[in-house]
C-alpha positions as CSV (number, residue, x, y, z in Angstrom):
1,M,19.1,3.4,44.7
2,E,20.0,0.4,42.5
3,W,16.3,-0.1,41.4
4,L,16.2,3.6,40.3
5,L,19.2,2.9,38.1
6,V,17.5,-0.1,36.6
7,V,14.3,1.8,35.9
8,A,16.3,4.7,34.4
9,A,18.2,2.2,32.2
10,V,14.9,0.6,31.0
11,V,13.3,4.0,30.3
12,I,16.2,5.1,28.3
13,C,17.3,1.9,26.5
14,V,13.9,0.5,25.4
15,P,12.9,3.6,23.4
16,A,16.5,3.9,22.1
17,L,16.3,0.3,20.8
18,A,12.9,0.9,19.3
19,W,14.3,4.0,17.5
20,L,17.3,2.1,16.1
21,A,15.3,-1.1,15.2
22,Q,12.2,0.5,13.7
23,E,13.1,-0.3,10.1
24,R,13.3,-4.0,11.0
25,L,9.9,-3.7,12.7
26,I,8.2,-2.0,9.8
27,F,9.8,-3.4,6.6
28,F,10.3,-7.1,5.9
29,P,12.0,-7.2,2.4
30,Q,11.1,-10.4,0.5
31,P,13.2,-12.0,-2.3
32,L,11.8,-12.6,-5.7
33,A,9.2,-15.4,-5.4
34,D,10.1,-18.7,-7.1
35,G,7.7,-19.8,-9.7
36,A,5.2,-16.9,-9.4
37,P,2.5,-17.7,-12.0
38,L,2.7,-14.4,-13.9
39,S,0.6,-14.2,-17.1
40,P,2.6,-15.0,-20.2
41,R,1.7,-11.4,-21.3
42,A,3.4,-9.9,-18.2
43,E,6.3,-7.5,-18.9
44,S,9.2,-6.8,-16.6
45,L,9.3,-3.2,-15.4
46,A,12.6,-1.5,-14.9
47,L,12.5,2.1,-13.6
48,T,15.0,4.4,-12.1
49,A,14.2,6.4,-9.0
50,S,15.0,10.1,-8.6
51,D,18.1,9.2,-6.6
52,G,19.3,6.7,-9.2
53,T,18.1,3.6,-7.4
54,R,17.0,0.9,-9.8
55,L,13.5,-0.4,-9.3
56,A,11.9,-3.6,-10.7
57,G,8.3,-4.7,-11.1
58,Y,5.8,-5.9,-13.5
59,F,3.2,-4.7,-16.0
60,V,0.3,-7.0,-17.1
61,P,-1.5,-5.5,-20.1
62,A,-5.2,-5.6,-20.6
63,D,-7.0,-7.3,-23.5
64,A,-7.8,-4.0,-25.2
65,R,-5.9,-0.7,-25.6
66,P,-5.7,2.0,-24.5
67,A,-6.8,0.5,-21.2
68,P,-7.5,1.7,-17.7
69,V,-4.8,0.6,-15.2
70,V,-4.5,-0.5,-11.6
71,L,-1.3,0.6,-9.8
72,Y,-0.8,-1.8,-6.9
73,F,1.1,-1.1,-3.7
74,G,1.6,-4.1,-1.4
75,G,2.1,-4.9,2.2
76,N,5.3,-4.7,4.3
77,A,6.2,-8.4,3.7
78,E,5.0,-8.8,0.2
79,E,6.8,-9.6,-3.0
80,I,4.2,-8.4,-5.5
81,S,4.5,-10.9,-8.4
82,W,2.0,-13.2,-6.8
83,T,-0.6,-10.5,-6.4
84,L,-0.1,-9.1,-9.9
85,A,-0.5,-12.7,-11.3
86,D,-3.9,-13.2,-9.7
87,R,-6.4,-14.2,-12.3
88,R,-9.2,-12.3,-10.6
89,W,-8.1,-8.9,-11.9
90,P,-10.6,-7.9,-14.6
91,A,-9.2,-8.6,-18.1
92,A,-10.2,-5.1,-19.2
93,W,-7.7,-3.5,-16.8
94,S,-3.9,-3.4,-17.0
95,V,-2.1,-4.0,-13.7
96,A,1.3,-2.6,-12.7
97,G,3.4,-2.5,-9.6
98,L,7.0,-2.1,-8.3
99,N,8.6,-4.1,-5.6
100,Y,9.6,-1.8,-2.8
101,R,13.3,-1.0,-2.3
102,G,15.1,-4.1,-1.1
103,Y,12.2,-6.4,-2.2
104,G,12.3,-8.6,-5.3
105,R,14.9,-7.2,-7.7
106,S,14.5,-3.6,-6.6
107,E,17.7,-2.1,-5.2
108,G,18.2,0.1,-2.1
109,K,16.7,0.2,1.3
110,P,13.0,1.0,2.0
111,S,11.8,4.2,3.8
112,E,8.6,6.2,3.8
113,R,10.0,8.9,1.6
114,A,11.6,6.5,-0.9
115,L,8.4,4.4,-1.2
116,V,6.2,7.4,-1.9
117,G,8.7,9.0,-4.3
118,D,9.1,5.6,-6.2
119,A,5.3,5.3,-6.4
120,L,5.1,8.7,-8.2
121,V,7.8,7.5,-10.6
122,L,5.7,4.5,-11.3
123,F,2.6,6.6,-11.9
124,D,4.4,9.0,-14.3
125,A,6.0,6.1,-16.2
126,I,2.7,4.2,-16.6
127,V,0.5,7.1,-17.7
128,A,3.1,8.0,-20.4
129,R,2.5,4.7,-22.1
130,A,0.5,4.8,-25.4
131,D,-1.4,1.6,-24.3
132,I,-2.8,3.3,-21.1
133,D,-5.8,5.6,-20.6
134,R,-4.2,8.1,-18.3
135,N,-7.7,9.3,-17.2
136,R,-8.5,5.8,-15.8
137,V,-5.9,5.1,-13.1
138,V,-7.0,3.4,-9.9
139,V,-4.5,3.0,-7.1
140,V,-4.8,-0.1,-4.8
141,G,-2.9,-0.2,-1.5
142,R,-2.8,-3.1,0.9
143,S,-1.8,-2.7,4.5
144,L,1.5,-0.7,4.5
145,G,0.7,0.3,0.9
146,T,-2.3,2.3,2.2
147,A,-0.3,5.4,2.8
148,V,1.7,5.0,-0.5
149,A,-1.5,4.7,-2.5
150,V,-3.1,7.7,-0.7
151,A,0.0,9.8,-1.3
152,V,-0.3,9.1,-5.0
153,A,-4.0,10.0,-5.0
154,A,-3.0,13.3,-3.2
155,E,-0.3,14.2,-5.8
156,R,-1.6,12.8,-9.1
157,P,-5.0,12.6,-10.8
158,V,-6.5,9.2,-10.1
159,A,-10.0,7.9,-10.9
160,G,-10.3,5.8,-7.7
161,V,-8.6,4.4,-4.6
162,V,-9.0,0.9,-3.2
163,L,-7.5,0.3,0.2
164,I,-7.3,-3.2,1.8
165,S,-6.6,-3.3,5.5
166,P,-6.2,0.5,5.6
167,Y,-5.1,2.6,8.5
168,D,-5.0,6.3,9.4
169,S,-1.3,6.5,10.3
170,L,1.4,4.2,11.6
171,V,1.7,6.4,14.7
172,A,-1.9,5.6,15.6
173,V,-1.4,1.9,14.9
174,G,1.8,1.9,16.9
175,R,0.1,3.5,19.9
176,M,-2.4,0.7,20.0
177,H,0.3,-2.0,19.9
178,Y,2.9,-0.2,22.1
179,P,1.0,2.0,24.5
180,W,4.0,2.1,26.8
181,L,6.3,3.7,24.2
182,P,6.4,7.4,23.1
183,V,5.6,6.4,19.5
184,D,4.9,10.0,18.5
185,W,8.6,10.8,19.2
186,L,10.2,7.7,18.0
187,L,8.6,6.9,14.7
188,R,10.5,8.2,11.7
189,H,8.4,6.5,9.1
190,R,5.0,7.8,10.0
191,F,3.0,6.8,6.9
192,D,0.3,9.4,7.7
193,A,-2.4,8.4,5.3
194,Q,-5.0,10.5,7.1
195,R,-3.1,13.7,6.4
196,A,-2.5,12.9,2.7
197,A,-6.2,11.9,2.4
198,M,-7.2,15.5,2.9
199,R,-5.8,16.3,-0.5
200,A,-7.4,13.3,-2.3
201,R,-10.5,13.8,-4.4
202,A,-11.0,10.3,-5.8
203,P,-13.7,7.9,-4.7
204,L,-12.6,5.3,-2.1
205,L,-13.4,1.7,-1.6
206,A,-12.2,0.5,1.8
207,I,-12.0,-3.3,2.5
208,V,-11.6,-4.2,6.1
209,G,-11.2,-7.5,8.0
210,G,-13.7,-7.6,10.9
211,V,-11.2,-9.5,13.1
212,D,-8.0,-7.8,12.0
213,N,-5.7,-7.7,15.0
214,V,-2.8,-6.1,13.2
215,I,-4.7,-3.0,11.9
216,P,-7.9,-3.0,13.9
217,P,-11.1,-1.8,12.1
218,A,-11.1,1.4,14.3
219,R,-7.9,2.6,12.5
220,A,-9.5,1.9,9.1
221,R,-12.6,3.7,10.2
222,A,-10.7,6.8,11.3
223,L,-9.2,7.2,7.8
224,Y,-12.6,6.3,6.1
225,D,-14.5,8.9,8.2
226,D,-12.1,11.7,7.1
227,W,-12.1,10.7,3.4
228,P,-13.4,13.9,1.6
229,A,-14.8,12.2,-1.5
230,P,-17.5,9.5,-2.2
231,K,-16.7,6.3,-0.4
232,R,-17.8,2.7,0.3
233,W,-17.0,0.5,3.3
234,I,-16.8,-3.3,3.0
235,E,-16.2,-5.2,6.2
236,V,-15.6,-8.9,5.9
237,A,-16.8,-10.2,9.2
238,N,-14.6,-13.2,9.8
239,A,-11.5,-12.1,7.9
240,G,-8.2,-11.2,9.5
241,H,-5.3,-9.1,8.4
242,N,-3.6,-11.6,6.2
243,D,-6.7,-13.2,4.5
244,V,-9.2,-10.4,3.9
245,G,-7.7,-9.5,0.6
246,D,-8.1,-13.0,-0.7
247,T,-11.8,-13.4,0.1
248,A,-14.6,-13.6,-2.5
249,A,-16.2,-10.6,-0.8
250,A,-13.1,-8.5,-1.3
251,W,-12.6,-9.5,-5.0
252,D,-16.3,-9.0,-5.7
253,A,-16.1,-5.4,-4.3
254,I,-12.8,-4.7,-6.2
255,R,-14.3,-5.9,-9.5
256,W,-17.5,-3.9,-8.9
257,F,-15.4,-0.7,-8.2
258,L,-13.2,-1.1,-11.2
259,D,-16.2,-1.8,-13.5
260,E,-17.8,1.4,-12.2
261,H,-14.7,3.5,-12.9
262,R,-13.7,1.8,-16.2
263,T,-15.7,4.2,-18.4
264,A,-17.2,6.7,-16.1
265,S,-16.5,10.4,-16.9
């Protein structure tokens, strides 16, 4: 009888702990990076979310204006100043991004609903600028940022979508890592990129690490196969989850994609 009580306690307690701790398993807020090499032209962004939360990020203007713009949505453990500072972004494009709630100087606590809502606030603020070509907005999402970028593409007119280490949904990813947990029931922050993709009409570039063991290529392929618009798949054979976005192959593909959509009608 005692072993039945132990089994029952495990069956009840483990899912309960997973339910209570899931924010700590999904989000890893990062402080503002020290010494991030942002361009001298970079501007601080300060926006206010619909619930009054103050959000902070950066805007790096292009050489000419009005310019096309990249909106960047990072991974779950990423403070974005380093990525926005990368010199490999084409000079013809402006680049903008907000740190997620609780990351960098952004206030509040992250959640799926908050991140998507804040991303739409960013889009609306950026396209209202006189120095931006509102018809040439490309969203770039890395890892967790996949579902955020796809949600923007589903709700706003974008010229293209670039996804680095993408996935179909956190539920599907969670099932692969925790097959012994009822992930479908437990997960509050589902980040269902596949569902949002059904309403996206922009071309897609998917960049995938061939040996990614965090988001296996099969999860990226599930989203890619369901994408309803023109698409291109780039798989970097020996790259993993944390280094695929820094490879020459990834940046060559990003520059090619942005160049293709810089002036296209």
